[in-house]
DRENZAMAR-571072 format. One record per residue (C-alpha): residue number from 1; residue in one letter; x negated, y, z. Coordinates in Angstrom, 1 decimal, m for minus. Example, Ala and Ser with C-alpha at 12.3 -4.5 7.8 and 13.67 -1.06 7.14 Angstrom:
% DRENZAMAR-571072
site num->1&residu->A&X->m12.3&Y->m4.5&Z->7.8;
site num->2&residu->S&X->m13.7&Y->m1.1&Z->7.1;
END
This chain:
% DRENZAMAR-571072
site num->1&residu->X&X->m11.1&Y->80.6&Z->m12.4;
site num->2&residu->X&X->m8.1&Y->78.6&Z->m11.4;
site num->3&residu->X&X->m7.7&Y->74.8&Z->m11.4;
site num->4&residu->X&X->m6.4&Y->73.9&Z->m14.8;
site num->5&residu->X&X->m5.4&Y->70.2&Z->m14.3;
site num->6&residu->X&X->m4.2&Y->68.5&Z->m11.1;
site num->7&residu->X&X->m6.1&Y->65.3&Z->m10.3;
site num->8&residu->X&X->m4.1&Y->64.1&Z->m7.3;
site num->9&residu->X&X->m3.5&Y->60.7&Z->m8.8;
site num->10&residu->X&X->m7.2&Y->59.9&Z->m8.7;
site num->11&residu->X&X->m8.3&Y->61.2&Z->m5.3;
site num->12&residu->X&X->m9.6&Y->57.8&Z->m4.4;
site num->13&residu->X&X->m12.6&Y->57.2&Z->m6.6;
site num->14&residu->X&X->m12.1&Y->53.5&Z->m7.0;
site num->15&residu->X&X->m8.5&Y->54.0&Z->m8.1;
site num->16&residu->X&X->m9.4&Y->56.3&Z->m11.0;
site num->17&residu->X&X->m11.9&Y->53.9&Z->m12.4;
site num->18&residu->X&X->m10.0&Y->50.6&Z->m11.8;
site num->19&residu->X&X->m8.0&Y->50.6&Z->m15.0;
site num->20&residu->X&X->m11.1&Y->51.0&Z->m17.1;
site num->21&residu->X&X->m12.9&Y->48.3&Z->m15.1;
site num->22&residu->X&X->m10.0&Y->45.9&Z->m15.7;
site num->23&residu->X&X->m10.0&Y->46.6&Z->m19.4;
site num->24&residu->X&X->m13.7&Y->46.1&Z->m20.0;
site num->25&residu->X&X->m14.4&Y->43.4&Z->m17.4;
site num->26&residu->X&X->m14.9&Y->40.5&Z->m19.9;
site num->27&residu->X&X->m17.0&Y->42.6&Z->m22.2;
site num->28&residu->X&X->m19.1&Y->43.9&Z->m19.4;
site num->29&residu->X&X->m20.0&Y->40.4&Z->m18.4;
site num->30&residu->X&X->m21.4&Y->40.0&Z->m21.9;
site num->31&residu->X&X->m23.3&Y->43.3&Z->m21.6;
site num->32&residu->X&X->m24.8&Y->42.3&Z->m18.3;
site num->33&residu->X&X->m26.0&Y->39.0&Z->m19.8;
site num->34&residu->X&X->m27.6&Y->40.9&Z->m22.7;
site num->35&residu->X&X->m29.2&Y->43.4&Z->m20.4;
site num->36&residu->X&X->m30.8&Y->40.6&Z->m18.4;
site num->37&residu->X&X->m32.0&Y->38.9&Z->m21.6;
site num->38&residu->X&X->m33.5&Y->42.0&Z->m23.1;
site num->39&residu->X&X->m35.2&Y->43.2&Z->m19.8;
site num->40&residu->X&X->m37.8&Y->40.5&Z->m20.1;
site num->41&residu->X&X->m41.4&Y->40.7&Z->m21.0;
site num->42&residu->X&X->m44.6&Y->38.7&Z->m20.7;
site num->43&residu->X&X->m46.0&Y->41.7&Z->m18.9;
site num->44&residu->X&X->m44.9&Y->40.9&Z->m15.3;
site num->45&residu->X&X->m44.5&Y->44.5&Z->m14.1;
site num->46&residu->X&X->m42.0&Y->45.4&Z->m16.8;
site num->47&residu->X&X->m39.1&Y->43.1&Z->m15.7;
site num->48&residu->X&X->m39.9&Y->43.8&Z->m12.0;
site num->49&residu->X&X->m39.5&Y->47.6&Z->m12.5;
site num->50&residu->X&X->m36.6&Y->47.2&Z->m14.9;
site num->51&residu->X&X->m34.6&Y->45.0&Z->m12.6;
site num->52&residu->X&X->m35.4&Y->47.2&Z->m9.6;
site num->53&residu->X&X->m33.1&Y->49.8&Z->m11.1;
site num->54&residu->X&X->m30.8&Y->47.6&Z->m13.2;
site num->55&residu->X&X->m29.8&Y->45.5&Z->m10.2;
site num->56&residu->X&X->m29.3&Y->48.5&Z->m7.9;
site num->57&residu->X&X->m25.6&Y->48.8&Z->m8.3;
site num->58&residu->X&X->m24.9&Y->51.6&Z->m10.8;
site num->59&residu->X&X->m21.4&Y->51.9&Z->m12.1;
site num->60&residu->X&X->m22.4&Y->51.4&Z->m15.8;
site num->61&residu->X&X->m19.9&Y->54.1&Z->m16.7;
site num->62&residu->X&X->m21.5&Y->55.0&Z->m20.0;
site num->63&residu->X&X->m21.4&Y->51.6&Z->m21.6;
site num->64&residu->X&X->m17.9&Y->51.2&Z->m20.4;
site num->65&residu->X&X->m17.0&Y->54.3&Z->m22.4;
site num->66&residu->X&X->m18.4&Y->52.6&Z->m25.5;
site num->67&residu->X&X->m16.4&Y->49.5&Z->m24.9;
site num->68&residu->X&X->m13.2&Y->51.4&Z->m24.2;
site num->69&residu->X&X->m13.5&Y->53.7&Z->m27.2;
site num->70&residu->X&X->m14.3&Y->50.8&Z->m29.5;
site num->71&residu->X&X->m11.2&Y->48.9&Z->m28.3;
site num->72&residu->X&X->m9.0&Y->52.0&Z->m28.5;
site num->73&residu->X&X->m9.9&Y->52.7&Z->m32.1;
site num->74&residu->X&X->m9.3&Y->49.1&Z->m33.2;
site num->75&residu->X&X->m12.8&Y->47.7&Z->m33.5;
site num->76&residu->X&X->m12.6&Y->43.9&Z->m33.9;
site num->77&residu->X&X->m16.2&Y->42.7&Z->m33.9;
site num->78&residu->X&X->m18.8&Y->42.1&Z->m31.2;
site num->79&residu->X&X->m21.4&Y->44.7&Z->m32.0;
site num->80&residu->X&X->m19.8&Y->46.9&Z->m29.3;
site num->81&residu->X&X->m21.6&Y->44.6&Z->m26.8;
site num->82&residu->X&X->m25.1&Y->45.3&Z->m28.2;
site num->83&residu->X&X->m24.3&Y->49.0&Z->m28.6;
site num->84&residu->X&X->m23.1&Y->49.4&Z->m25.0;
site num->85&residu->X&X->m26.1&Y->47.5&Z->m23.7;
site num->86&residu->X&X->m28.3&Y->49.9&Z->m25.7;
site num->87&residu->X&X->m26.5&Y->52.8&Z->m24.1;
site num->88&residu->X&X->m27.2&Y->51.4&Z->m20.6;
site num->89&residu->X&X->m30.9&Y->50.8&Z->m21.4;
site num->90&residu->X&X->m31.1&Y->54.4&Z->m22.6;
site num->91&residu->X&X->m29.5&Y->55.6&Z->m19.3;
site num->92&residu->X&X->m31.8&Y->53.5&Z->m17.2;
site num->93&residu->X&X->m34.9&Y->54.8&Z->m19.1;
site num->94&residu->X&X->m33.8&Y->58.4&Z->m18.4;
site num->95&residu->X&X->m33.4&Y->57.6&Z->m14.7;
site num->96&residu->X&X->m37.0&Y->56.2&Z->m14.5;
site num->97&residu->X&X->m38.3&Y->59.3&Z->m16.3;
site num->98&residu->X&X->m36.1&Y->61.7&Z->m14.2;
site num->99&residu->X&X->m37.5&Y->60.3&Z->m10.9;
site num->100&residu->X&X->m41.0&Y->60.9&Z->m12.1;
site num->101&residu->X&X->m40.3&Y->64.4&Z->m13.3;
site num->102&residu->X&X->m38.3&Y->65.3&Z->m10.1;
site num->103&residu->X&X->m40.7&Y->63.5&Z->m7.8;
site num->104&residu->X&X->m37.7&Y->61.7&Z->m6.3;
site num->105&residu->X&X->m38.3&Y->59.1&Z->m3.5;
site num->106&residu->X&X->m34.9&Y->57.4&Z->m3.7;
site num->107&residu->X&X->m32.5&Y->56.3&Z->m6.4;
site num->108&residu->X&X->m29.1&Y->54.6&Z->m5.6;
site num->109&residu->X&X->m30.0&Y->54.2&Z->m1.9;
site num->110&residu->X&X->m33.3&Y->52.4&Z->m2.5;
site num->111&residu->X&X->m36.9&Y->53.4&Z->m3.1;
site num->112&residu->X&X->m37.4&Y->55.0&Z->m6.5;
site num->113&residu->X&X->m39.5&Y->52.8&Z->m8.8;
site num->114&residu->X&X->m42.2&Y->55.5&Z->m8.9;
site num->115&residu->X&X->m42.8&Y->55.2&Z->m5.1;
site num->116&residu->X&X->m43.3&Y->51.4&Z->m5.5;
site num->117&residu->X&X->m45.2&Y->51.0&Z->m8.7;
site num->118&residu->X&X->m46.4&Y->54.6&Z->m9.4;
site num->119&residu->X&X->m45.5&Y->57.3&Z->m11.9;
site num->120&residu->X&X->m47.4&Y->55.9&Z->m14.9;
site num->121&residu->X&X->m45.8&Y->52.5&Z->m14.7;
site num->122&residu->X&X->m42.3&Y->54.0&Z->m14.3;
site num->123&residu->X&X->m42.7&Y->56.2&Z->m17.4;
site num->124&residu->X&X->m44.0&Y->53.3&Z->m19.5;
site num->125&residu->X&X->m41.3&Y->50.9&Z->m18.5;
site num->126&residu->X&X->m38.8&Y->53.6&Z->m19.3;
site num->127&residu->X&X->m40.4&Y->53.8&Z->m22.8;
site num->128&residu->X&X->m40.1&Y->50.0&Z->m23.0;
site num->129&residu->X&X->m36.4&Y->50.2&Z->m22.3;
site num->130&residu->X&X->m35.8&Y->52.9&Z->m24.9;
site num->131&residu->X&X->m37.6&Y->50.6&Z->m27.4;
site num->132&residu->X&X->m35.4&Y->47.7&Z->m26.5;
site num->133&residu->X&X->m32.3&Y->49.9&Z->m26.9;
site num->134&residu->X&X->m33.2&Y->50.8&Z->m30.4;
site num->135&residu->X&X->m34.1&Y->47.2&Z->m31.2;
site num->136&residu->X&X->m30.5&Y->46.3&Z->m30.3;
site num->137&residu->X&X->m29.1&Y->49.2&Z->m32.4;
site num->138&residu->X&X->m31.1&Y->47.9&Z->m35.4;
site num->139&residu->X&X->m29.5&Y->44.5&Z->m34.8;
site num->140&residu->X&X->m26.1&Y->46.2&Z->m34.9;
site num->141&residu->X&X->m26.9&Y->47.5&Z->m38.3;
site num->142&residu->X&X->m24.7&Y->50.6&Z->m38.3;
site num->143&residu->X&X->m26.7&Y->53.6&Z->m39.5;
site num->144&residu->X&X->m24.0&Y->55.9&Z->m38.1;
site num->145&residu->X&X->m24.3&Y->54.5&Z->m34.6;
site num->146&residu->X&X->m28.1&Y->54.6&Z->m34.8;
site num->147&residu->X&X->m27.9&Y->58.2&Z->m35.9;
site num->148&residu->X&X->m25.5&Y->59.1&Z->m33.0;
site num->149&residu->X&X->m27.6&Y->57.5&Z->m30.3;
site num->150&residu->X&X->m31.1&Y->58.5&Z->m31.7;
site num->151&residu->X&X->m29.8&Y->62.1&Z->m31.7;
site num->152&residu->X&X->m28.7&Y->61.6&Z->m28.1;
site num->153&residu->X&X->m32.2&Y->60.4&Z->m27.1;
site num->154&residu->X&X->m33.8&Y->63.4&Z->m28.7;
site num->155&residu->X&X->m31.4&Y->65.9&Z->m27.1;
site num->156&residu->X&X->m31.9&Y->64.2&Z->m23.7;
site num->157&residu->X&X->m35.7&Y->64.7&Z->m24.0;
site num->158&residu->X&X->m35.1&Y->68.3&Z->m24.9;
site num->159&residu->X&X->m32.9&Y->68.7&Z->m21.8;
site num->160&residu->X&X->m35.7&Y->67.3&Z->m19.6;
site num->161&residu->X&X->m38.1&Y->69.9&Z->m21.0;
site num->162&residu->X&X->m35.5&Y->72.6&Z->m20.5;
site num->163&residu->X&X->m35.1&Y->71.6&Z->m16.9;
site num->164&residu->X&X->m38.8&Y->71.7&Z->m16.3;
site num->165&residu->X&X->m38.8&Y->75.3&Z->m17.6;
site num->166&residu->X&X->m36.0&Y->76.2&Z->m15.2;
site num->167&residu->X&X->m37.5&Y->74.4&Z->m12.2;
site num->168&residu->X&X->m37.7&Y->76.8&Z->m9.2;
site num->169&residu->X&X->m36.6&Y->79.7&Z->m11.4;
site num->170&residu->X&X->m33.8&Y->81.7&Z->m9.8;
site num->171&residu->X&X->m33.6&Y->83.8&Z->m12.9;
site num->172&residu->X&X->m31.8&Y->80.9&Z->m14.6;
site num->173&residu->X&X->m28.3&Y->81.9&Z->m15.7;
site num->174&residu->X&X->m25.2&Y->79.8&Z->m15.5;
site num->175&residu->X&X->m25.2&Y->79.6&Z->m19.3;
site num->176&residu->X&X->m28.8&Y->78.4&Z->m19.4;
site num->177&residu->X&X->m28.1&Y->75.8&Z->m16.7;
site num->178&residu->X&X->m25.1&Y->74.5&Z->m18.6;
site num->179&residu->X&X->m27.3&Y->74.2&Z->m21.7;
site num->180&residu->X&X->m29.5&Y->71.9&Z->m19.6;
site num->181&residu->X&X->m26.6&Y->69.9&Z->m18.4;
site num->182&residu->X&X->m25.2&Y->69.6&Z->m21.9;
site num->183&residu->X&X->m28.5&Y->68.2&Z->m23.1;
site num->184&residu->X&X->m29.7&Y->66.2&Z->m20.2;
site num->185&residu->X&X->m26.4&Y->64.6&Z->m19.0;
site num->186&residu->X&X->m23.6&Y->65.2&Z->m21.5;
site num->187&residu->X&X->m25.5&Y->64.0&Z->m24.6;
site num->188&residu->X&X->m25.4&Y->60.4&Z->m23.5;
site num->189&residu->X&X->m21.7&Y->60.5&Z->m22.5;
site num->190&residu->X&X->m21.0&Y->62.0&Z->m25.9;
site num->191&residu->X&X->m23.0&Y->59.4&Z->m27.7;
site num->192&residu->X&X->m21.5&Y->56.5&Z->m25.7;
site num->193&residu->X&X->m18.0&Y->57.7&Z->m26.4;
site num->194&residu->X&X->m18.5&Y->58.5&Z->m30.1;
site num->195&residu->X&X->m20.5&Y->55.3&Z->m30.9;
site num->196&residu->X&X->m17.5&Y->53.0&Z->m30.0;
site num->197&residu->X&X->m15.3&Y->54.7&Z->m32.6;
site num->198&residu->X&X->m18.2&Y->54.8&Z->m35.1;
site num->199&residu->X&X->m18.3&Y->51.0&Z->m35.0;
site num->200&residu->X&X->m14.7&Y->51.0&Z->m36.0;
site num->201&residu->X&X->m15.5&Y->53.4&Z->m38.9;
site num->202&residu->X&X->m12.8&Y->55.9&Z->m37.7;
site num->203&residu->X&X->m12.2&Y->59.2&Z->m39.5;
site num->204&residu->X&X->m14.2&Y->62.4&Z->m38.8;
site num->205&residu->X&X->m11.4&Y->64.0&Z->m36.7;
site num->206&residu->X&X->m11.4&Y->61.0&Z->m34.3;
site num->207&residu->X&X->m15.2&Y->61.0&Z->m33.9;
site num->208&residu->X&X->m15.0&Y->64.8&Z->m33.2;
site num->209&residu->X&X->m12.4&Y->64.2&Z->m30.6;
site num->210&residu->X&X->m14.5&Y->61.7&Z->m28.8;
site num->211&residu->X&X->m17.6&Y->63.9&Z->m29.0;
site num->212&residu->X&X->m15.5&Y->66.6&Z->m27.3;
site num->213&residu->X&X->m14.2&Y->64.1&Z->m24.7;
site num->214&residu->X&X->m17.7&Y->62.7&Z->m23.9;
site num->215&residu->X&X->m19.4&Y->66.1&Z->m23.8;
site num->216&residu->X&X->m16.9&Y->67.7&Z->m21.4;
site num->217&residu->X&X->m16.7&Y->64.6&Z->m19.3;
site num->218&residu->X&X->m20.5&Y->64.5&Z->m18.9;
site num->219&residu->X&X->m20.6&Y->68.2&Z->m17.9;
site num->220&residu->X&X->m17.9&Y->67.7&Z->m15.4;
site num->221&residu->X&X->m19.7&Y->64.6&Z->m14.0;
site num->222&residu->X&X->m22.9&Y->66.5&Z->m13.5;
site num->223&residu->X&X->m21.3&Y->69.6&Z->m12.0;
site num->224&residu->X&X->m19.6&Y->67.3&Z->m9.4;
site num->225&residu->X&X->m23.1&Y->65.8&Z->m8.7;
site num->226&residu->X&X->m24.4&Y->69.3&Z->m8.2;
site num->227&residu->X&X->m21.6&Y->70.0&Z->m5.6;
site num->228&residu->X&X->m22.0&Y->66.6&Z->m3.9;
site num->229&residu->X&X->m25.7&Y->67.2&Z->m3.2;
site num->230&residu->X&X->m24.6&Y->69.9&Z->m0.7;
site num->231&residu->X&X->m21.2&Y->68.6&Z->0.4;
site num->232&residu->X&X->m21.3&Y->64.8&Z->0.1;
site num->233&residu->X&X->m22.6&Y->62.1&Z->2.4;
site num->234&residu->X&X->m25.8&Y->60.0&Z->2.0;
site num->235&residu->X&X->m23.9&Y->56.7&Z->2.0;
site num->236&residu->X&X->m21.8&Y->57.6&Z->m1.0;
site num->237&residu->X&X->m24.5&Y->59.6&Z->m2.8;
site num->238&residu->X&X->m27.1&Y->56.8&Z->m2.8;
site num->239&residu->X&X->m29.6&Y->59.5&Z->m1.8;
site num->240&residu->X&X->m30.1&Y->62.0&Z->1.0;
site num->241&residu->X&X->m27.9&Y->65.1&Z->1.1;
site num->242&residu->X&X->m29.9&Y->68.1&Z->0.0;
site num->243&residu->X&X->m32.4&Y->66.3&Z->m2.3;
site num->244&residu->X&X->m31.8&Y->68.9&Z->m4.9;
site num->245&residu->X&X->m32.6&Y->71.6&Z->m2.3;
site num->246&residu->X&X->m35.8&Y->69.9&Z->m1.2;
site num->247&residu->X&X->m36.9&Y->69.3&Z->m4.8;
site num->248&residu->X&X->m36.3&Y->73.0&Z->m5.7;
site num->249&residu->X&X->m33.7&Y->72.3&Z->m8.3;
site num->250&residu->X&X->m31.8&Y->75.3&Z->m9.5;
site num->251&residu->X&X->m28.3&Y->73.9&Z->m9.8;
site num->252&residu->X&X->m25.0&Y->75.8&Z->m10.2;
site num->253&residu->X&X->m24.2&Y->76.1&Z->m6.5;
site num->254&residu->X&X->m27.6&Y->77.7&Z->m6.0;
site num->255&residu->X&X->m27.3&Y->80.0&Z->m9.0;
site num->256&residu->X&X->m23.9&Y->81.2&Z->m7.8;
site num->257&residu->X&X->m25.1&Y->81.7&Z->m4.2;
site num->258&residu->X&X->m28.2&Y->83.6&Z->m5.3;
site num->259&residu->X&X->m26.1&Y->85.9&Z->m7.5;
site num->260&residu->X&X->m23.4&Y->86.5&Z->m4.9;
site num->261&residu->X&X->m25.6&Y->87.0&Z->m1.8;
site num->262&residu->X&X->m27.4&Y->90.1&Z->m0.5;
site num->263&residu->X&X->m31.1&Y->90.8&Z->m0.6;
site num->264&residu->X&X->m31.8&Y->88.9&Z->2.7;
site num->265&residu->X&X->m30.1&Y->85.8&Z->1.2;
site num->266&residu->X&X->m31.9&Y->86.1&Z->m2.1;
site num->267&residu->X&X->m35.2&Y->86.2&Z->m0.1;
site num->268&residu->X&X->m34.1&Y->83.0&Z->1.6;
site num->269&residu->X&X->m33.5&Y->81.3&Z->m1.7;
site num->270&residu->X&X->m36.8&Y->82.5&Z->m3.1;
site num->271&residu->X&X->m38.7&Y->81.2&Z->m0.2;
site num->272&residu->X&X->m37.0&Y->77.8&Z->m0.2;
site num->273&residu->X&X->m36.3&Y->77.1&Z->m3.9;
site num->274&residu->X&X->m39.2&Y->79.0&Z->m5.6;
site num->275&residu->X&X->m41.9&Y->78.7&Z->m3.0;
site num->276&residu->X&X->m40.8&Y->75.4&Z->m1.5;
site num->277&residu->X&X->m41.3&Y->76.7&Z->2.0;
site num->278&residu->X&X->m38.5&Y->74.8&Z->3.8;
site num->279&residu->X&X->m38.2&Y->75.0&Z->7.5;
site num->280&residu->X&X->m36.0&Y->73.2&Z->10.0;
site num->281&residu->X&X->m32.4&Y->74.4&Z->9.6;
site num->282&residu->X&X->m32.9&Y->75.7&Z->6.1;
site num->283&residu->X&X->m30.6&Y->73.1&Z->4.5;
site num->284&residu->X&X->m27.9&Y->73.9&Z->7.0;
site num->285&residu->X&X->m28.2&Y->77.6&Z->6.2;
site num->286&residu->X&X->m28.1&Y->76.9&Z->2.5;
site num->287&residu->X&X->m24.9&Y->74.9&Z->2.9;
site num->288&residu->X&X->m23.5&Y->77.7&Z->5.1;
site num->289&residu->X&X->m24.3&Y->80.4&Z->2.5;
site num->290&residu->X&X->m22.6&Y->78.2&Z->m0.2;
site num->291&residu->X&X->m19.5&Y->77.9&Z->2.0;
site num->292&residu->X&X->m19.5&Y->81.7&Z->2.6;
site num->293&residu->X&X->m19.6&Y->82.5&Z->m1.1;
site num->294&residu->X&X->m17.4&Y->79.6&Z->m2.2;
site num->295&residu->X&X->m20.0&Y->78.2&Z->m4.6;
site num->296&residu->X&X->m19.1&Y->74.6&Z->m4.0;
site num->297&residu->X&X->m15.5&Y->75.3&Z->m4.7;
site num->298&residu->X&X->m16.4&Y->77.3&Z->m7.8;
site num->299&residu->X&X->m18.6&Y->74.5&Z->m9.1;
site num->300&residu->X&X->m15.7&Y->72.0&Z->m8.6;
site num->301&residu->X&X->m13.3&Y->74.4&Z->m10.3;
site num->302&residu->X&X->m15.6&Y->74.6&Z->m13.3;
site num->303&residu->X&X->m15.9&Y->70.8&Z->m13.4;
site num->304&residu->X&X->m12.1&Y->70.6&Z->m13.4;
site num->305&residu->X&X->m11.9&Y->73.0&Z->m16.3;
site num->306&residu->X&X->m14.3&Y->70.8&Z->m18.4;
site num->307&residu->X&X->m12.3&Y->67.8&Z->m17.3;
site num->308&residu->X&X->m9.2&Y->69.5&Z->m18.7;
site num->309&residu->X&X->m10.9&Y->70.0&Z->m22.1;
site num->310&residu->X&X->m11.9&Y->66.3&Z->m22.1;
site num->311&residu->X&X->m8.3&Y->65.3&Z->m21.4;
site num->312&residu->X&X->m6.9&Y->67.5&Z->m24.2;
site num->313&residu->X&X->m9.4&Y->66.0&Z->m26.6;
site num->314&residu->X&X->m7.8&Y->62.6&Z->m26.2;
site num->315&residu->X&X->m4.3&Y->63.8&Z->m27.3;
site num->316&residu->X&X->m5.2&Y->63.0&Z->m30.9;
site num->317&residu->X&X->m5.0&Y->59.2&Z->m30.1;
site num->318&residu->X&X->m1.8&Y->57.2&Z->m29.8;
site num->319&residu->X&X->m0.9&Y->56.0&Z->m26.3;
site num->320&residu->X&X->m2.6&Y->52.8&Z->m25.3;
site num->321&residu->X&X->m4.1&Y->51.3&Z->m22.1;
site num->322&residu->X&X->m7.5&Y->52.3&Z->m23.3;
site num->323&residu->X&X->m6.5&Y->55.9&Z->m23.8;
site num->324&residu->X&X->m4.9&Y->56.0&Z->m20.3;
site num->325&residu->X&X->m8.0&Y->54.4&Z->m18.7;
site num->326&residu->X&X->m10.3&Y->56.9&Z->m20.4;
site num->327&residu->X&X->m8.2&Y->59.8&Z->m19.1;
site num->328&residu->X&X->m8.2&Y->58.3&Z->m15.6;
site num->329&residu->X&X->m12.0&Y->58.3&Z->m15.8;
site num->330&residu->X&X->m11.8&Y->62.1&Z->m15.8;
site num->331&residu->X&X->m9.9&Y->62.0&Z->m12.5;
site num->332&residu->X&X->m12.4&Y->59.6&Z->m11.1;
site num->333&residu->X&X->m15.3&Y->61.9&Z->m11.9;
site num->334&residu->X&X->m13.6&Y->64.9&Z->m10.2;
site num->335&residu->X&X->m12.3&Y->62.9&Z->m7.3;
site num->336&residu->X&X->m15.8&Y->62.2&Z->m6.1;
site num->337&residu->X&X->m15.9&Y->65.7&Z->m4.7;
site num->338&residu->X&X->m12.8&Y->65.3&Z->m2.5;
END
C-alpha cells in the first residue's frame, strides 16, 4: 500500500495542532471551567480521582473537534461548550476503565488512578463521569446530540469487550482488530465531530461527512499509537515504550509481524504475547522483528490512508479557518510517528 497523502507540512506535532488550538482557545477556557465545576462531589474520592486524570495534561482533542465543527457549520449558541465538556468526560471515563481492563500502571506519564486508589474506585469514578456527561447532554436539550453520543458510549463499551476477546489471541485478523479500533477509539472521534454539526441542525449529507471524517481520523490516530508503542520514546508517549507488548496486546504491528514471520518467530510471539513469558531482551527482539518485516512502516501507511479518507470527507464544506484547522489535525495525528 502506498502513501496516499503527503503530510510534510505537519511533521512537527505542535504545528499541525496550533491552528485548531488558536481557533478554540476561548471556548476551551469555558470547557475547562465547566469540567472543573462538574467534577465535584461530596464523596471526597470522586474529585480526587477525576482530577488526577483531568489535570494530567491531555490534549483534549475530542472536545476541540466538537467546538471546531460547531463553528464551521455556523452554530451560534453556547451549547457546544456543554457538549464538548460531555465528550471530554466520556473520554476520561474510558481512560479510567481502560487502565483497569489493561492493568496499566501509568497514564500520561504519571501513575494510573488504579494503582493509587484501586480498580474498584477507578471503575466507579469512570461511571460517575459518564453520568455527569449525560447530565450535561440533557441540559443541552438536543435529542439528536444525545442520540449521537449515547450511541458512541454503547459502541465504545462493545469495543472494550471485543478487545477483551482478542487479548493475547494471535489468531486475531487485521479486519477484526480494525473493528475493535473502530469501536473503541474511532466511535468517540466520530461522535465528537458529528455532534458539533448536529447542534447547528445541518443537513444529513454534512453530518455523514463529519461521521466519515471523525471515524477515519480516529482509526488513523489509534494506528499511530500502535506504531509509537514500539517506535516512540517514553517522554513523548507519556508511558513506557513497549507497554502494549508487556500487556500482551495484539495490535496491528504484532499481527503483521506474526503473519509475516517464520515458525521460530511465531513461537516467539506466542511465548511473549499469549503466554506472557517475557525475558530480558524480548522487547528489543520484538522491535527488531517489526523492523525486519516493515510492520511499523506498514501500520503508518495504513494510518495515512485513513487520514486521506478523512481529508476527502471534508471537501463537502466551503473553505474556512475551521475546515483548514480540522484538516491540519489529520497531519498532526500522522506526524506523531515521525
